[in-house]
C-alpha positions in Angstrom: 148.3 121.1 80.5 149.8 124.3 79.2 148.6 128.3 79.6 148.4 129.9 75.9 147.9 133.7 75.2 146.3 135.5 72.5 145.9 139.0 71.5 142.7 139.7 69.7 141.3 142.6 67.8 137.6 142.5 67.2 134.6 144.9 65.5 132.5 145.1 68.5 129.3 146.4 66.7 127.4 143.1 66.6 128.8 142.0 70.1 126.8 142.7 73.6 130.6 143.4 75.0 133.4 140.5 75.7 132.1 138.7 78.7 129.9 135.6 77.9 126.4 135.9 78.5 123.1 133.5 78.3 121.0 135.2 75.7 123.4 137.4 73.8 126.6 136.8 71.3 130.1 137.9 72.9 133.7 137.7 71.7 134.2 135.7 74.6 131.4 133.0 73.7 132.8 132.9 70.1 136.6 132.5 71.3 135.3 129.5 73.5 133.4 128.0 70.8 136.1 128.3 68.4 138.8 127.1 70.3 136.9 124.4 71.9 136.2 123.2 68.1 139.8 123.1 67.6 141.2 121.5 70.6 138.3 119.0 71.5 138.5 120.2 74.7 136.2 122.4 76.8 137.8 125.9 76.7 137.1 129.0 78.8 139.3 131.8 78.3 140.1 134.8 80.4 140.1 138.3 79.4 142.2 140.8 80.2 139.5 143.9 79.5 135.7 143.2 79.7 134.9 145.8 76.9 131.0 146.8 76.9 128.5 146.1 74.3 129.7 147.7 70.8 133.5 148.7 72.0 135.8 147.7 69.5 139.5 146.7 70.4 142.7 146.2 68.5 144.9 144.5 71.4 142.9 142.8 74.0 144.6 139.7 75.6 143.0 136.6 76.6 144.3 133.4 78.3 143.4 129.7 78.1 144.6 126.3 79.7 144.7 123.3 77.3 146.3 119.7 76.4 146.6 120.6 73.0 150.2 119.9 71.0 149.5 122.6 68.8 152.6 124.9 69.0 151.8 128.3 71.0 152.7 130.5 68.0 151.0 128.4 65.4 147.7 128.8 67.6 146.3 132.1 66.2 146.3 130.6 62.6 145.1 127.3 63.6 141.9 128.8 65.2 141.1 131.6 63.1 138.9 129.5 60.6 136.7 128.7 63.3 136.1 132.5 64.1 133.7 135.0 62.2 135.3 137.9 60.2 135.1 140.5 62.7 137.0 138.5 65.2 141.2 138.4 64.5 144.1 137.0 66.3 146.7 138.6 65.9 149.4 136.9 68.0 149.4 133.7 70.0 152.0 132.2 72.1 152.6 129.5 75.1 152.7 131.6 78.7 153.7 131.0 81.9 151.5 129.0 83.9 150.8 131.7 86.5 150.0 134.8 84.4 146.6 136.0 84.6 145.8 139.1 82.1 143.7 140.5 84.7 146.1 140.2 87.5 149.3 141.9 86.4 150.3 145.4 86.0 149.6 147.0 82.9 149.2 149.7 81.0 145.8 150.1 79.1 145.4 152.7 76.2 142.0 153.7 74.8 141.1 155.7 72.1 137.7 157.7 71.3 137.1 158.6 68.2 134.8 161.4 67.1 133.5 162.4 63.6 133.8 166.3 63.6 132.5 167.2 60.1 129.5 169.1 59.3 127.8 165.7 57.7 128.7 161.8 59.2 131.1 160.5 57.0 129.6 156.7 56.6 133.0 154.7 56.2 133.4 156.1 60.2 129.9 155.7 61.2 130.6 152.3 62.7 133.7 153.6 64.6 133.3 157.0 65.9 130.5 159.6 67.2 129.4 162.1 65.1 129.6 165.7 66.3 128.9 168.6 64.2 129.7 171.4 66.1 133.5 172.6 66.0 135.5 171.3 68.6 138.2 173.4 70.3 141.0 170.6 70.9 143.1 173.1 72.5 140.4 173.3 75.5 139.9 169.3 75.5 143.7 169.3 76.1 143.1 171.4 78.7 140.6 169.9 80.3 142.5 166.2 80.1 145.3 167.6 81.9 143.2 167.6 85.1 142.7 163.7 85.0 146.7 163.3 84.9 147.8 161.5 87.9 146.4 159.2 90.5 143.1 160.4 91.5 139.5 159.0 92.9 137.4 158.6 89.5 134.0 157.9 91.1 132.8 161.0 88.9 133.8 159.4 86.0 131.9 155.7 87.0 128.6 154.6 85.8 126.3 153.4 88.5 126.7 149.6 88.9 130.5 149.0 89.3 131.5 146.7 91.4 135.1 147.6 92.6 137.0 147.8 95.8 138.1 151.0 95.0 137.4 154.0 92.5 141.1 155.1 92.6 142.9 154.9 88.9 146.3 156.4 87.6 146.0 157.8 84.4 149.4 158.6 82.7 148.2 160.4 79.6 145.0 162.0 78.1 145.7 163.6 74.8 143.1 165.2 72.3 144.7 165.7 68.3 142.7 166.5 65.1 143.4 165.3 61.7 141.3 167.0 59.2 137.7 166.4 60.4 138.7 163.4 62.7 139.1 164.0 66.4 140.9 161.5 68.8 140.9 161.4 72.6 143.7 158.6 73.4 143.9 157.9 77.3 146.3 155.6 79.1 146.1 154.4 82.5 146.8 151.2 85.0 142.8 150.3 84.8 139.4 151.9 84.1 136.3 152.0 85.7 132.7 151.1 84.1 132.2 153.3 81.2 135.0 155.6 82.5 136.6 156.4 79.3 133.2 157.0 77.5 132.9 159.4 80.5 135.7 161.2 79.9 135.1 161.9 76.2 131.5 162.7 77.0 132.8 165.4 79.2 135.9 166.7 76.9 133.1 166.9 74.2 131.5 169.3 76.4 134.4 171.7 76.8 135.4 171.3 73.5 132.0 172.5 72.5 132.1 175.5 74.4 129.5 174.5 76.8 132.0 173.9 79.8 135.2 175.6 80.8 138.3 173.3 80.9 138.9 173.8 84.8 135.1 172.3 85.2 136.5 168.9 84.5 138.4 169.7 87.9 135.7 170.2 89.9 133.8 167.1 88.9 136.7 165.4 89.8 136.9 166.5 93.0 133.1 166.1 93.9 133.5 162.3 93.5 129.7 163.1 92.0 128.6 161.2 88.7 126.1 163.8 88.2 129.1 166.9 87.8 131.0 164.8 85.2 129.8 164.9 81.2 127.2 162.2 79.7 128.6 159.1 78.7 129.4 158.9 75.0 128.5 156.2 72.9 130.0 153.2 72.8 130.8 152.9 69.2 133.6 155.5 69.1 135.6 153.6 71.6 138.6 151.2 70.7 140.9 149.0 73.5 144.0 150.0 71.5 146.6 148.4 73.5 147.7 146.4 76.8 151.1 146.8 77.8 152.6 144.6 80.7 155.3 145.4 82.8 158.6 143.3 82.1 158.4 142.4 85.5 155.0 140.4 85.3 
């Protein structure tokens, strides 16, 4: 039995998230079905990040075990014909037998995209959240700086999360504008349920002038979800990259 790694990109619009469910189509389900058809074995992939319904990815990581004789670097081409057009394998290889995508030290980067034009751009509508009011990106960056470091992010975690701790480390939180598009990019060692979408909703409040940047620090220190901003819509969020420490 050999272990293989896939780097997977997908448009999450048509899926109820990553994780397989009984009554809804998911990315994990489509991968399992495709790999099972390819190998003739019952395949169950393990994903690095269980993205929510409607969230996209350019670089999610999955592993699976198989007896297939297909070389690891060729798997990406062999399985692609069995997948829908909105799920693309970007890279494949044989991995160490002990490699587990969720139990290694990582840096995950998410990007939240905002269409900040007066009228919504239909070319961006599947992948961005339209906010008509002008956003002050300087104020948003000032607010985001309070999130950098190791903190208890209980105020930025949706109800229902099943985690041992709400402490996470954020390495960077930056907001940039390109014409009418605003991008919030957050890199951390891990994220809580809806955490990046809550960060985005909070920074949007600051950018609109409804909140001062310092209110983000107050929300963070409160450990109270009601003190942070709203959860921004899923369609604006994309998992950009997962980096694994070399030691792993």
